[in-house]
N, CA, C, O and CB atoms as a CASP TS submission, in Angstrom:
PFRMAT TS
TARGET T0000
AUTHOR 0000-0000-0000
METHOD Language model
MODEL 1
PARENT N/A
ATOM      1  N   MET     1       0.846  -1.177   0.000  1.00  0.00           N
ATOM      2  CA  MET     1       0.000   0.000   0.000  1.00  0.00           C
ATOM      3  C   MET     1       0.892   1.241   0.000  1.00  0.00           C
ATOM      4  O   MET     1       1.680   1.444   0.924  1.00  0.00           O
ATOM      5  CB  MET     1      -0.963  -0.002   1.224  1.00  0.00           C
ATOM      6  N   ALA     2       0.770   2.041  -1.005  1.00  0.00           N
ATOM      7  CA  ALA     2       1.605   3.222  -1.153  1.00  0.00           C
ATOM      8  C   ALA     2       0.909   4.434  -0.532  1.00  0.00           C
ATOM      9  O   ALA     2      -0.310   4.587  -0.604  1.00  0.00           O
ATOM     10  CB  ALA     2       1.924   3.480  -2.641  1.00  0.00           C
ATOM     11  N   ILE     3       1.708   5.261   0.060  1.00  0.00           N
ATOM     12  CA  ILE     3       1.203   6.501   0.644  1.00  0.00           C
ATOM     13  C   ILE     3       1.461   7.607  -0.369  1.00  0.00           C
ATOM     14  O   ILE     3       2.583   7.789  -0.841  1.00  0.00           O
ATOM     15  CB  ILE     3       1.885   6.817   2.037  1.00  0.00           C
ATOM     16  N   GLY     4       0.403   8.340  -0.695  1.00  0.00           N
ATOM     17  CA  GLY     4       0.513   9.381  -1.704  1.00  0.00           C
ATOM     18  C   GLY     4       1.155  10.644  -1.157  1.00  0.00           C
ATOM     19  O   GLY     4       1.218  10.843   0.056  1.00  0.00           O
ATOM     20  N   PRO     5       1.626  11.488  -2.050  1.00  0.00           N
ATOM     21  CA  PRO     5       2.265  12.747  -1.620  1.00  0.00           C
ATOM     22  C   PRO     5       1.290  13.678  -0.889  1.00  0.00           C
ATOM     23  O   PRO     5       1.704  14.459  -0.032  1.00  0.00           O
ATOM     24  CB  PRO     5       2.852  13.476  -2.832  1.00  0.00           C
ATOM     25  N   GLU     6       0.008  13.597  -1.222  1.00  0.00           N
ATOM     26  CA  GLU     6      -0.973  14.443  -0.533  1.00  0.00           C
ATOM     27  C   GLU     6      -1.087  14.047   0.934  1.00  0.00           C
ATOM     28  O   GLU     6      -1.223  14.906   1.805  1.00  0.00           O
ATOM     29  CB  GLU     6      -2.352  14.344  -1.218  1.00  0.00           C
ATOM     30  N   SER     7      -1.031  12.759   1.203  1.00  0.00           N
ATOM     31  CA  SER     7      -1.123  12.286   2.587  1.00  0.00           C
ATOM     32  C   SER     7       0.097  12.712   3.393  1.00  0.00           C
ATOM     33  O   SER     7      -0.024  13.107   4.553  1.00  0.00           O
ATOM     34  CB  SER     7      -1.269  10.762   2.625  1.00  0.00           C
ATOM     35  N   ILE     8       1.261  12.630   2.779  1.00  0.00           N
ATOM     36  CA  ILE     8       2.492  13.037   3.459  1.00  0.00           C
ATOM     37  C   ILE     8       2.465  14.529   3.747  1.00  0.00           C
ATOM     38  O   ILE     8       2.801  14.958   4.851  1.00  0.00           O
ATOM     39  CB  ILE     8       3.728  12.678   2.614  1.00  0.00           C
ATOM     40  N   LEU     9       2.065  15.325   2.753  1.00  0.00           N
ATOM     41  CA  LEU     9       2.005  16.781   2.961  1.00  0.00           C
ATOM     42  C   LEU     9       0.951  17.148   3.999  1.00  0.00           C
ATOM     43  O   LEU     9       1.162  18.059   4.801  1.00  0.00           O
ATOM     44  CB  LEU     9       1.704  17.501   1.636  1.00  0.00           C
ATOM     45  N   SER    10      -0.179  16.449   3.992  1.00  0.00           N
ATOM     46  CA  SER    10      -1.213  16.728   4.997  1.00  0.00           C
ATOM     47  C   SER    10      -0.694  16.437   6.402  1.00  0.00           C
ATOM     48  O   SER    10      -0.938  17.213   7.325  1.00  0.00           O
ATOM     49  CB  SER    10      -2.480  15.894   4.718  1.00  0.00           C
ATOM     50  N   ALA    11       0.013  15.332   6.568  1.00  0.00           N
ATOM     51  CA  ALA    11       0.567  14.987   7.877  1.00  0.00           C
ATOM     52  C   ALA    11       1.589  16.023   8.325  1.00  0.00           C
ATOM     53  O   ALA    11       1.619  16.401   9.496  1.00  0.00           O
ATOM     54  CB  ALA    11       1.209  13.597   7.837  1.00  0.00           C
ATOM     55  N   ILE    12       2.426  16.482   7.401  1.00  0.00           N
ATOM     56  CA  ILE    12       3.427  17.504   7.736  1.00  0.00           C
ATOM     57  C   ILE    12       2.746  18.801   8.147  1.00  0.00           C
ATOM     58  O   ILE    12       3.160  19.444   9.111  1.00  0.00           O
ATOM     59  CB  ILE    12       4.372  17.756   6.543  1.00  0.00           C
ATOM     60  N   LEU    13       1.698  19.188   7.417  1.00  0.00           N
ATOM     61  CA  LEU    13       0.983  20.425   7.761  1.00  0.00           C
ATOM     62  C   LEU    13       0.287  20.321   9.112  1.00  0.00           C
ATOM     63  O   LEU    13       0.283  21.285   9.877  1.00  0.00           O
ATOM     64  CB  LEU    13      -0.041  20.761   6.680  1.00  0.00           C
ATOM     65  N   VAL    14      -0.296  19.179   9.413  1.00  0.00           N
ATOM     66  CA  VAL    14      -0.972  18.991  10.702  1.00  0.00           C
ATOM     67  C   VAL    14       0.047  19.061  11.837  1.00  0.00           C
ATOM     68  O   VAL    14      -0.197  19.726  12.844  1.00  0.00           O
ATOM     69  CB  VAL    14      -1.729  17.633  10.737  1.00  0.00           C
ATOM     70  N   LEU    15       1.171  18.390  11.687  1.00  0.00           N
ATOM     71  CA  LEU    15       2.211  18.422  12.722  1.00  0.00           C
ATOM     72  C   LEU    15       2.782  19.830  12.892  1.00  0.00           C
ATOM     73  O   LEU    15       3.036  20.265  14.015  1.00  0.00           O
ATOM     74  CB  LEU    15       3.340  17.436  12.375  1.00  0.00           C
ATOM     75  N   THR    16       2.983  20.540  11.789  1.00  0.00           N
ATOM     76  CA  THR    16       3.499  21.904  11.867  1.00  0.00           C
ATOM     77  C   THR    16       2.525  22.834  12.571  1.00  0.00           C
ATOM     78  O   THR    16       2.929  23.652  13.397  1.00  0.00           O
ATOM     79  CB  THR    16       3.801  22.432  10.476  1.00  0.00           C
ATOM     80  N   SER    17       1.235  22.711  12.246  1.00  0.00           N
ATOM     81  CA  SER    17       0.247  23.572  12.901  1.00  0.00           C
ATOM     82  C   SER    17       0.135  23.257  14.384  1.00  0.00           C
ATOM     83  O   SER    17      -0.019  24.168  15.198  1.00  0.00           O
ATOM     84  CB  SER    17      -1.118  23.419  12.235  1.00  0.00           C
ATOM     85  N   ALA    18       0.211  21.977  14.750  1.00  0.00           N
ATOM     86  CA  ALA    18       0.177  21.611  16.171  1.00  0.00           C
ATOM     87  C   ALA    18       1.383  22.181  16.907  1.00  0.00           C
ATOM     88  O   ALA    18       1.252  22.680  18.025  1.00  0.00           O
ATOM     89  CB  ALA    18       0.133  20.082  16.335  1.00  0.00           C
ATOM     90  N   LEU    19       2.552  22.108  16.288  1.00  0.00           N
ATOM     91  CA  LEU    19       3.757  22.667  16.898  1.00  0.00           C
ATOM     92  C   LEU    19       3.639  24.179  17.067  1.00  0.00           C
ATOM     93  O   LEU    19       4.019  24.711  18.110  1.00  0.00           O
ATOM     94  CB  LEU    19       4.987  22.328  16.052  1.00  0.00           C
ATOM     95  N   LEU    20       3.121  24.876  16.061  1.00  0.00           N
ATOM     96  CA  LEU    20       2.967  26.329  16.154  1.00  0.00           C
ATOM     97  C   LEU    20       1.971  26.723  17.242  1.00  0.00           C
ATOM     98  O   LEU    20       2.209  27.686  17.971  1.00  0.00           O
ATOM     99  CB  LEU    20       2.517  26.898  14.810  1.00  0.00           C
ATOM    100  N   ILE    21       0.877  26.005  17.362  1.00  0.00           N
ATOM    101  CA  ILE    21      -0.098  26.296  18.421  1.00  0.00           C
ATOM    102  C   ILE    21       0.535  26.080  19.783  1.00  0.00           C
ATOM    103  O   ILE    21       0.333  26.887  20.690  1.00  0.00           O
ATOM    104  CB  ILE    21      -1.360  25.415  18.271  1.00  0.00           C
ATOM    105  N   TRP    22       1.295  25.011  19.946  1.00  0.00           N
ATOM    106  CA  TRP    22       1.969  24.740  21.212  1.00  0.00           C
ATOM    107  C   TRP    22       2.959  25.849  21.555  1.00  0.00           C
ATOM    108  O   TRP    22       3.022  26.285  22.705  1.00  0.00           O
ATOM    109  CB  TRP    22       2.688  23.391  21.153  1.00  0.00           C
ATOM    110  N   VAL    23       3.739  26.314  20.561  1.00  0.00           N
ATOM    111  CA  VAL    23       4.714  27.389  20.798  1.00  0.00           C
ATOM    112  C   VAL    23       4.007  28.676  21.177  1.00  0.00           C
ATOM    113  O   VAL    23       4.449  29.376  22.089  1.00  0.00           O
ATOM    114  CB  VAL    23       5.591  27.616  19.554  1.00  0.00           C
ATOM    115  N   ILE    24       2.923  29.000  20.499  1.00  0.00           N
ATOM    116  CA  ILE    24       2.184  30.238  20.802  1.00  0.00           C
ATOM    117  C   ILE    24       1.601  30.184  22.210  1.00  0.00           C
ATOM    118  O   ILE    24       1.676  31.166  22.948  1.00  0.00           O
ATOM    119  CB  ILE    24       1.055  30.468  19.768  1.00  0.00           C
ATOM    120  N   LEU    25       1.024  29.049  22.589  1.00  0.00           N
ATOM    121  CA  LEU    25       0.455  28.941  23.935  1.00  0.00           C
ATOM    122  C   LEU    25       1.523  29.032  25.017  1.00  0.00           C
ATOM    123  O   LEU    25       1.298  29.657  26.053  1.00  0.00           O
ATOM    124  CB  LEU    25      -0.306  27.634  24.078  1.00  0.00           C
ATOM    125  N   ARG    26       2.670  28.425  24.794  1.00  0.00           N
ATOM    126  CA  ARG    26       3.768  28.538  25.767  1.00  0.00           C
ATOM    127  C   ARG    26       4.249  29.975  25.869  1.00  0.00           C
ATOM    128  O   ARG    26       4.524  30.454  26.969  1.00  0.00           O
ATOM    129  CB  ARG    26       4.939  27.619  25.377  1.00  0.00           C
ATOM    130  N   PHE    27       4.355  30.672  24.743  1.00  0.00           N
ATOM    131  CA  PHE    27       4.799  32.065  24.742  1.00  0.00           C
ATOM    132  C   PHE    27       3.809  32.945  25.498  1.00  0.00           C
ATOM    133  O   PHE    27       4.214  33.795  26.291  1.00  0.00           O
ATOM    134  CB  PHE    27       4.973  32.576  23.302  1.00  0.00           C
ATOM    135  N   ARG    28       2.507  32.746  25.256  1.00  0.00           N
ATOM    136  CA  ARG    28       1.491  33.534  25.959  1.00  0.00           C
ATOM    137  C   ARG    28       1.540  33.294  27.458  1.00  0.00           C
ATOM    138  O   ARG    28       1.422  34.230  28.249  1.00  0.00           O
ATOM    139  CB  ARG    28       0.101  33.205  25.427  1.00  0.00           C
ATOM    140  N   GLN    29       1.714  32.029  27.848  1.00  0.00           N
ATOM    141  CA  GLN    29       1.743  31.709  29.274  1.00  0.00           C
ATOM    142  C   GLN    29       2.965  32.332  29.940  1.00  0.00           C
ATOM    143  O   GLN    29       2.861  32.893  31.030  1.00  0.00           O
ATOM    144  CB  GLN    29       1.739  30.187  29.485  1.00  0.00           C
ATOM    145  N   ARG    30       4.095  32.236  29.303  1.00  0.00           N
ATOM    146  CA  ARG    30       5.316  32.801  29.874  1.00  0.00           C
ATOM    147  C   ARG    30       5.240  34.323  29.919  1.00  0.00           C
ATOM    148  O   ARG    30       5.726  34.942  30.865  1.00  0.00           O
ATOM    149  CB  ARG    30       6.542  32.357  29.066  1.00  0.00           C
ATOM    150  N   ARG    31       4.631  34.927  28.900  1.00  0.00           N
ATOM    151  CA  ARG    31       4.533  36.381  28.840  1.00  0.00           C
ATOM    152  C   ARG    31       3.536  36.932  29.849  1.00  0.00           C
ATOM    153  O   ARG    31       3.749  38.009  30.407  1.00  0.00           O
ATOM    154  CB  ARG    31       4.143  36.817  27.447  1.00  0.00           C
ATOM    155  N   SER    32       2.441  36.196  30.090  1.00  0.00           N
ATOM    156  CA  SER    32       1.406  36.702  30.993  1.00  0.00           C
ATOM    157  C   SER    32       1.890  36.761  32.438  1.00  0.00           C
ATOM    158  O   SER    32       1.511  37.667  33.180  1.00  0.00           O
ATOM    159  CB  SER    32       0.161  35.830  30.903  1.00  0.00           C
ATOM    160  N   PHE    33       2.711  35.818  32.838  1.00  0.00           N
ATOM    161  CA  PHE    33       3.204  35.823  34.203  1.00  0.00           C
ATOM    162  C   PHE    33       4.504  36.589  34.341  1.00  0.00           C
ATOM    163  O   PHE    33       4.830  37.046  35.437  1.00  0.00           O
ATOM    164  CB  PHE    33       3.391  34.416  34.687  1.00  0.00           C
ATOM    165  N   GLY    34       5.254  36.743  33.265  1.00  0.00           N
ATOM    166  CA  GLY    34       6.515  37.464  33.330  1.00  0.00           C
ATOM    167  C   GLY    34       7.472  36.803  34.293  1.00  0.00           C
ATOM    168  O   GLY    34       7.523  35.577  34.390  1.00  0.00           O
ATOM    169  N   ASN    35       8.219  37.603  34.994  1.00  0.00           N
ATOM    170  CA  ASN    35       9.166  37.080  35.972  1.00  0.00           C
ATOM    171  C   ASN    35       8.555  36.961  37.363  1.00  0.00           C
ATOM    172  O   ASN    35       9.189  36.430  38.275  1.00  0.00           O
ATOM    173  CB  ASN    35      10.391  37.963  36.027  1.00  0.00           C
ATOM    174  N   GLN    36       7.343  37.446  37.530  1.00  0.00           N
ATOM    175  CA  GLN    36       6.699  37.404  38.835  1.00  0.00           C
ATOM    176  C   GLN    36       6.000  36.065  39.017  1.00  0.00           C
ATOM    177  O   GLN    36       5.416  35.521  38.079  1.00  0.00           O
ATOM    178  CB  GLN    36       5.698  38.568  38.991  1.00  0.00           C
ATOM    179  N   SER    37       6.065  35.555  40.206  1.00  0.00           N
ATOM    180  CA  SER    37       5.316  34.335  40.492  1.00  0.00           C
ATOM    181  C   SER    37       4.004  34.731  41.167  1.00  0.00           C
ATOM    182  O   SER    37       3.982  35.620  42.018  1.00  0.00           O
ATOM    183  CB  SER    37       6.144  33.353  41.395  1.00  0.00           C
ATOM    184  N   TYR    38       2.930  34.078  40.788  1.00  0.00           N
ATOM    185  CA  TYR    38       1.613  34.386  41.314  1.00  0.00           C
ATOM    186  C   TYR    38       1.408  33.630  42.612  1.00  0.00           C
ATOM    187  O   TYR    38       1.470  32.401  42.635  1.00  0.00           O
ATOM    188  CB  TYR    38       0.511  34.036  40.294  1.00  0.00           C
ATOM    189  N   ASP    39       1.161  34.365  43.705  1.00  0.00           N
ATOM    190  CA  ASP    39       0.964  33.710  44.988  1.00  0.00           C
ATOM    191  C   ASP    39      -0.481  33.808  45.480  1.00  0.00           C
ATOM    192  O   ASP    39      -0.813  33.235  46.517  1.00  0.00           O
ATOM    193  CB  ASP    39       1.894  34.308  46.014  1.00  0.00           C
ATOM    194  N   GLY    40      -1.357  34.534  44.744  1.00  0.00           N
ATOM    195  CA  GLY    40      -2.765  34.604  45.094  1.00  0.00           C
ATOM    196  C   GLY    40      -3.104  35.640  46.153  1.00  0.00           C
ATOM    197  O   GLY    40      -4.262  35.749  46.557  1.00  0.00           O
ATOM    198  N   LYS    41      -2.128  36.395  46.605  1.00  0.00           N
ATOM    199  CA  LYS    41      -2.378  37.398  47.640  1.00  0.00           C
ATOM    200  C   LYS    41      -2.597  38.774  47.008  1.00  0.00           C
ATOM    201  O   LYS    41      -2.038  39.087  45.957  1.00  0.00           O
ATOM    202  CB  LYS    41      -1.202  37.449  48.643  1.00  0.00           C
ATOM    203  N   ALA    42      -3.421  39.582  47.670  1.00  0.00           N
ATOM    204  CA  ALA    42      -3.656  40.944  47.213  1.00  0.00           C
ATOM    205  C   ALA    42      -2.414  41.789  47.482  1.00  0.00           C
ATOM    206  O   ALA    42      -1.724  41.595  48.484  1.00  0.00           O
ATOM    207  CB  ALA    42      -4.899  41.555  47.909  1.00  0.00           C
ATOM    208  N   ARG    43      -2.140  42.717  46.588  1.00  0.00           N
ATOM    209  CA  ARG    43      -0.962  43.576  46.764  1.00  0.00           C
ATOM    210  C   ARG    43      -1.141  44.519  47.941  1.00  0.00           C
ATOM    211  O   ARG    43      -0.220  44.732  48.730  1.00  0.00           O
ATOM    212  CB  ARG    43      -0.687  44.380  45.490  1.00  0.00           C
ATOM    213  N   GLU    44      -2.360  45.091  48.053  1.00  0.00           N
ATOM    214  CA  GLU    44      -2.655  46.003  49.152  1.00  0.00           C
ATOM    215  C   GLU    44      -3.982  45.579  49.780  1.00  0.00           C
ATOM    216  O   GLU    44      -5.022  46.146  49.445  1.00  0.00           O
ATOM    217  CB  GLU    44      -2.709  47.493  48.660  1.00  0.00           C
ATOM    218  N   PRO    45      -3.971  44.599  50.679  1.00  0.00           N
ATOM    219  CA  PRO    45      -5.229  44.072  51.221  1.00  0.00           C
ATOM    220  C   PRO    45      -6.022  45.092  52.036  1.00  0.00           C
ATOM    221  O   PRO    45      -7.240  44.961  52.152  1.00  0.00           O
ATOM    222  CB  PRO    45      -4.942  42.873  52.079  1.00  0.00           C
ATOM    223  N   ALA    46      -5.364  46.105  52.605  1.00  0.00           N
ATOM    224  CA  ALA    46      -6.084  47.106  53.397  1.00  0.00           C
ATOM    225  C   ALA    46      -7.049  47.897  52.516  1.00  0.00           C
ATOM    226  O   ALA    46      -8.083  48.360  52.997  1.00  0.00           O
ATOM    227  CB  ALA    46      -5.093  48.063  54.093  1.00  0.00           C
ATOM    228  N   ASN    47      -6.724  48.057  51.234  1.00  0.00           N
ATOM    229  CA  ASN    47      -7.607  48.793  50.328  1.00  0.00           C
ATOM    230  C   ASN    47      -8.899  48.045  50.047  1.00  0.00           C
ATOM    231  O   ASN    47      -9.865  48.658  49.594  1.00  0.00           O
ATOM    232  CB  ASN    47      -6.895  49.079  49.025  1.00  0.00           C
ATOM    233  N   LEU    48      -8.951  46.759  50.295  1.00  0.00           N
ATOM    234  CA  LEU    48     -10.150  45.978  50.033  1.00  0.00           C
ATOM    235  C   LEU    48     -11.184  46.095  51.151  1.00  0.00           C
ATOM    236  O   LEU    48     -12.333  45.690  50.975  1.00  0.00           O
ATOM    237  CB  LEU    48      -9.781  44.531  49.832  1.00  0.00           C
ATOM    238  N   LEU    49     -10.791  46.640  52.286  1.00  0.00           N
ATOM    239  CA  LEU    49     -11.713  46.744  53.415  1.00  0.00           C
ATOM    240  C   LEU    49     -12.745  47.839  53.218  1.00  0.00           C
ATOM    241  O   LEU    49     -13.882  47.701  53.668  1.00  0.00           O
ATOM    242  CB  LEU    49     -10.947  46.996  54.690  1.00  0.00           C
ATOM    243  N   GLU    50     -12.373  48.919  52.557  1.00  0.00           N
ATOM    244  CA  GLU    50     -13.280  50.046  52.327  1.00  0.00           C
ATOM    245  C   GLU    50     -13.591  50.145  50.830  1.00  0.00           C
ATOM    246  O   GLU    50     -12.676  50.350  50.033  1.00  0.00           O
ATOM    247  CB  GLU    50     -12.658  51.383  52.855  1.00  0.00           C
ATOM    248  N   PRO    51     -14.859  50.005  50.432  1.00  0.00           N
ATOM    249  CA  PRO    51     -15.189  50.122  49.005  1.00  0.00           C
ATOM    250  C   PRO    51     -15.101  51.581  48.556  1.00  0.00           C
ATOM    251  O   PRO    51     -15.423  52.490  49.321  1.00  0.00           O
ATOM    252  CB  PRO    51     -16.608  49.560  48.723  1.00  0.00           C
ATOM    253  N   ASP    52     -14.670  51.798  47.336  1.00  0.00           N
ATOM    254  CA  ASP    52     -14.595  53.158  46.812  1.00  0.00           C
ATOM    255  C   ASP    52     -15.931  53.532  46.169  1.00  0.00           C
ATOM    256  O   ASP    52     -16.834  52.702  46.069  1.00  0.00           O
ATOM    257  CB  ASP    52     -13.434  53.292  45.787  1.00  0.00           C
ATOM    258  N   ASP    53     -16.046  54.780  45.740  1.00  0.00           N
ATOM    259  CA  ASP    53     -17.309  55.278  45.194  1.00  0.00           C
ATOM    260  C   ASP    53     -17.714  54.537  43.920  1.00  0.00           C
ATOM    261  O   ASP    53     -18.896  54.264  43.710  1.00  0.00           O
ATOM    262  CB  ASP    53     -17.203  56.770  44.910  1.00  0.00           C
ATOM    263  N   ALA    54     -16.751  54.216  43.083  1.00  0.00           N
ATOM    264  CA  ALA    54     -17.065  53.513  41.838  1.00  0.00           C
ATOM    265  C   ALA    54     -17.629  52.128  42.124  1.00  0.00           C
ATOM    266  O   ALA    54     -18.561  51.693  41.447  1.00  0.00           O
ATOM    267  CB  ALA    54     -15.815  53.399  40.954  1.00  0.00           C
ATOM    268  N   ALA    55     -17.089  51.434  43.104  1.00  0.00           N
ATOM    269  CA  ALA    55     -17.583  50.105  43.457  1.00  0.00           C
ATOM    270  C   ALA    55     -18.998  50.193  44.026  1.00  0.00           C
ATOM    271  O   ALA    55     -19.845  49.356  43.712  1.00  0.00           O
ATOM    272  CB  ALA    55     -16.639  49.430  44.470  1.00  0.00           C
ATOM    273  N   LEU    56     -19.256  51.192  44.853  1.00  0.00           N
ATOM    274  CA  LEU    56     -20.599  51.353  45.413  1.00  0.00           C
ATOM    275  C   LEU    56     -21.613  51.686  44.323  1.00  0.00           C
ATOM    276  O   LEU    56     -22.736  51.182  44.347  1.00  0.00           O
ATOM    277  CB  LEU    56     -20.603  52.448  46.485  1.00  0.00           C
ATOM    278  N   GLU    57     -21.228  52.524  43.378  1.00  0.00           N
ATOM    279  CA  GLU    57     -22.122  52.883  42.277  1.00  0.00           C
ATOM    280  C   GLU    57     -22.433  51.655  41.406  1.00  0.00           C
ATOM    281  O   GLU    57     -23.577  51.438  41.007  1.00  0.00           O
ATOM    282  CB  GLU    57     -21.494  54.005  41.418  1.00  0.00           C
ATOM    283  N   GLN    58     -21.413  50.873  41.127  1.00  0.00           N
ATOM    284  CA  GLN    58     -21.626  49.671  40.332  1.00  0.00           C
ATOM    285  C   GLN    58     -22.519  48.676  41.073  1.00  0.00           C
ATOM    286  O   GLN    58     -23.382  48.048  40.459  1.00  0.00           O
ATOM    287  CB  GLN    58     -20.283  49.021  39.982  1.00  0.00           C
ATOM    288  N   MET    59     -22.327  48.528  42.352  1.00  0.00           N
ATOM    289  CA  MET    59     -23.169  47.625  43.135  1.00  0.00           C
ATOM    290  C   MET    59     -24.617  48.109  43.137  1.00  0.00           C
ATOM    291  O   MET    59     -25.543  47.301  43.066  1.00  0.00           O
ATOM    292  CB  MET    59     -22.642  47.511  44.579  1.00  0.00           C
ATOM    293  N   SER    60     -24.813  49.416  43.219  1.00  0.00           N
ATOM    294  CA  SER    60     -26.160  49.976  43.190  1.00  0.00           C
ATOM    295  C   SER    60     -26.831  49.673  41.849  1.00  0.00           C
ATOM    296  O   SER    60     -28.004  49.302  41.808  1.00  0.00           O
ATOM    297  CB  SER    60     -26.120  51.498  43.442  1.00  0.00           C
ATOM    298  N   ARG    61     -26.079  49.832  40.749  1.00  0.00           N
ATOM    299  CA  ARG    61     -26.643  49.529  39.434  1.00  0.00           C
ATOM    300  C   ARG    61     -26.991  48.042  39.313  1.00  0.00           C
ATOM    301  O   ARG    61     -28.019  47.689  38.735  1.00  0.00           O
ATOM    302  CB  ARG    61     -25.657  49.934  38.324  1.00  0.00           C
ATOM    303  N   LEU    62     -26.147  47.185  39.851  1.00  0.00           N
ATOM    304  CA  LEU    62     -26.430  45.756  39.788  1.00  0.00           C
ATOM    305  C   LEU    62     -27.667  45.390  40.596  1.00  0.00           C
ATOM    306  O   LEU    62     -28.467  44.559  40.167  1.00  0.00           O
ATOM    307  CB  LEU    62     -25.236  44.963  40.285  1.00  0.00           C
ATOM    308  N   LEU    63     -27.828  46.006  41.762  1.00  0.00           N
ATOM    309  CA  LEU    63     -29.000  45.729  42.580  1.00  0.00           C
ATOM    310  C   LEU    63     -30.262  46.256  41.909  1.00  0.00           C
ATOM    311  O   LEU    63     -31.304  45.602  41.954  1.00  0.00           O
ATOM    312  CB  LEU    63     -28.841  46.346  43.972  1.00  0.00           C
ATOM    313  N   ASP    64     -30.181  47.436  41.283  1.00  0.00           N
ATOM    314  CA  ASP    64     -31.330  47.974  40.557  1.00  0.00           C
ATOM    315  C   ASP    64     -31.683  47.081  39.380  1.00  0.00           C
ATOM    316  O   ASP    64     -32.863  46.866  39.102  1.00  0.00           O
ATOM    317  CB  ASP    64     -31.046  49.401  40.071  1.00  0.00           C
ATOM    318  N   TRP    65     -30.687  46.560  38.689  1.00  0.00           N
ATOM    319  CA  TRP    65     -30.918  45.675  37.545  1.00  0.00           C
ATOM    320  C   TRP    65     -31.606  44.402  38.004  1.00  0.00           C
ATOM    321  O   TRP    65     -32.480  43.882  37.311  1.00  0.00           O
ATOM    322  CB  TRP    65     -29.592  45.341  36.830  1.00  0.00           C
ATOM    323  N   ASP    66     -31.223  43.903  39.152  1.00  0.00           N
ATOM    324  CA  ASP    66     -31.806  42.666  39.681  1.00  0.00           C
ATOM    325  C   ASP    66     -33.285  42.884  40.028  1.00  0.00           C
ATOM    326  O   ASP    66     -34.111  42.012  39.758  1.00  0.00           O
ATOM    327  CB  ASP    66     -31.020  42.184  40.934  1.00  0.00           C
ATOM    328  N   THR    67     -33.628  44.028  40.620  1.00  0.00           N
ATOM    329  CA  THR    67     -35.027  44.276  40.971  1.00  0.00           C
ATOM    330  C   THR    67     -35.867  44.478  39.717  1.00  0.00           C
ATOM    331  O   THR    67     -37.044  44.119  39.717  1.00  0.00           O
ATOM    332  CB  THR    67     -35.144  45.503  41.892  1.00  0.00           C
ATOM    333  N   GLU    68     -35.303  45.043  38.643  1.00  0.00           N
ATOM    334  CA  GLU    68     -36.024  45.204  37.392  1.00  0.00           C
ATOM    335  C   GLU    68     -36.287  43.850  36.752  1.00  0.00           C
ATOM    336  O   GLU    68     -37.326  43.656  36.121  1.00  0.00           O
ATOM    337  CB  GLU    68     -35.244  46.106  36.433  1.00  0.00           C
ATOM    338  N   GLN    69     -35.367  42.918  36.905  1.00  0.00           N
ATOM    339  CA  GLN    69     -35.520  41.584  36.312  1.00  0.00           C
ATOM    340  C   GLN    69     -36.610  40.787  37.010  1.00  0.00           C
ATOM    341  O   GLN    69     -37.265  39.957  36.380  1.00  0.00           O
ATOM    342  CB  GLN    69     -34.202  40.819  36.374  1.00  0.00           C
ATOM    343  N   GLU    70     -36.812  41.025  38.291  1.00  0.00           N
ATOM    344  CA  GLU    70     -37.808  40.269  39.051  1.00  0.00           C
ATOM    345  C   GLU    70     -39.221  40.721  38.718  1.00  0.00           C
ATOM    346  O   GLU    70     -40.164  39.944  38.869  1.00  0.00           O
ATOM    347  CB  GLU    70     -37.557  40.413  40.549  1.00  0.00           C
ATOM    348  N   GLU    71     -39.387  41.951  38.272  1.00  0.00           N
ATOM    349  CA  GLU    71     -40.739  42.502  38.006  1.00  0.00           C
ATOM    350  C   GLU    71     -41.323  41.989  36.736  1.00  0.00           C
ATOM    351  O   GLU    71     -42.443  42.357  36.379  1.00  0.00           O
ATOM    352  CB  GLU    71     -40.703  44.001  37.951  1.00  0.00           C
TER
END
């Protein structure tokens, strides 16, 4: 059973595309974290204790949206 040139080229293209996707995903992952390691802690946890005006306004809009949905 002979393998045609189209089958060989298709296999090469599939392997090349898989390799390129793998390289791109590794590059994105390395770039997103940079040299910093993610430890899951807030940078300034004291700032999270008091909500700012923008957060309160957004919460008010969300609560108003929820009451409109129930009606």
